[in-house]
C-alpha positions in Angstrom: -1.1 1.4 -19.8 -2.6 1.6 -16.3 -1.6 4.5 -14.1 -1.8 4.2 -10.3 -1.4 7.4 -8.5 0.0 7.2 -4.9 0.0 9.7 -2.4 0.4 10.4 1.4 4.1 9.5 2.0 6.5 11.8 3.9 8.6 12.2 6.9 7.3 11.5 10.3 8.7 10.9 13.9 8.7 7.5 15.4 5.0 6.8 16.9 3.6 9.1 14.2 0.9 8.2 11.6 0.6 8.4 8.0 -2.1 7.4 5.6 -1.1 6.3 2.1 -3.7 6.3 -0.9 -3.6 4.8 -4.3 -5.9 5.7 -6.9 -6.6 4.6 -10.5 -8.4 7.3 -12.4 -10.9 6.1 -14.9 -10.3 2.4 -14.2 -12.6 -0.1 -12.3 -10.7 -2.3 -9.9 -13.6 -3.9 -7.9 -12.6 -7.5 -9.2 -9.0 -7.0 -8.5 -6.9 -7.8 -5.4 -5.1 -4.6 -4.2 -2.1 -4.3 -1.8 0.8 -2.5 -0.5 4.6 -3.5 -0.8 7.7 -1.8 0.5 11.3 -1.8 -0.3 14.0 -0.4 2.0 17.5 0.3 0.8 19.4 -2.8 0.3 16.5 -5.0 0.7 14.0 -6.9 -1.4 10.5 -5.6 -1.8 8.3 -7.1 0.6 4.5 -7.5 1.3 3.0 -5.2 3.7 -0.7 -5.9 3.3 -3.3 -7.1 0.6 -7.0 -6.9 0.4 -9.0 -9.2 -2.0 -11.9 -8.1 -4.1 -14.1 -9.9 -1.5 -12.4 -8.0 1.5 -10.2 -10.7 2.8 -7.0 -9.0 4.4 -3.5 -10.1 4.9 -0.7 -8.3 6.8 2.9 -8.9 7.3 3.6 -9.9 10.9 5.8 -6.9 11.2 2.9 -4.5 10.8 0.0 -6.4 12.3 -1.8 -4.2 14.9 -0.3 -1.0 13.7 -1.3 -0.7 9.8 -4.8 -1.1 8.3 -5.6 -1.6 4.7 -8.9 -0.5 3.2 -10.5 -0.1 -0.1 -13.1 2.1 -1.7 -14.3 0.4 -4.9 -16.6 3.5 -5.7 -13.5 5.6 -5.8 -11.0 2.8 -7.3 -8.7 3.5 -4.3 -6.9 1.6 -1.8 -5.5 3.0 1.4 -3.0 2.2 4.0 -3.4 3.7 7.5 -0.1 3.5 9.3 0.0 4.1 13.0 2.7 3.8 15.6 5.3 4.0 12.9 8.9 2.9 13.6 12.3 3.7 11.9 12.2 0.2 10.6 9.1 1.1 8.5 11.2 3.5 6.6 11.0 2.3 2.9 9.4 3.2 -0.6 5.9 2.1 -0.4 4.3 0.6 -3.7 0.7 0.1 -4.5 -0.2 -3.2 -6.4 -3.3 -4.1 -8.2 -3.8 -7.5 -9.8 -6.1 -10.0 -11.3 -4.4 -13.2 -11.7 -7.3 -14.7 -13.7 -6.7 -12.3 -16.5 -3.0 -11.9 -15.9 -3.0 -8.2 -14.9 -0.6 -7.0 -12.5 -0.1 -3.3 -12.1 2.5 -1.2 -9.8 2.3 2.4 -8.6 5.3 4.5 -8.8 6.2 4.4 -5.0 6.0 6.8 -2.4 8.7 7.5 0.3 8.1 7.0 3.9 10.7 8.1 6.3 10.4 7.5 10.1 12.8 9.3 12.2 13.9 8.2 15.7 
């Protein structure tokens, strides 16, 4: 079983910043796509940002220009830098790592991000 360890969530005021991290101790994910999703109360889980193994990045329109996804393959870690946070960014954020070629798809346990107005 693959364990993804998330950190960096918390409570922040609107306009503030947080940085989420997701690490996979003991695993190598350089050939995997990595990403972040979020789920707000009463809503479906939605894509926030993804980064392919080749570095291609995709963002949800709602976070473009405010969030930055990056990865450090040497540390098997993916990051999400979140700036100019808004109350509507409040959600549980989940890390995802997948390789569709081999049918692998792993999720973190989720980390709460709360943005107060």
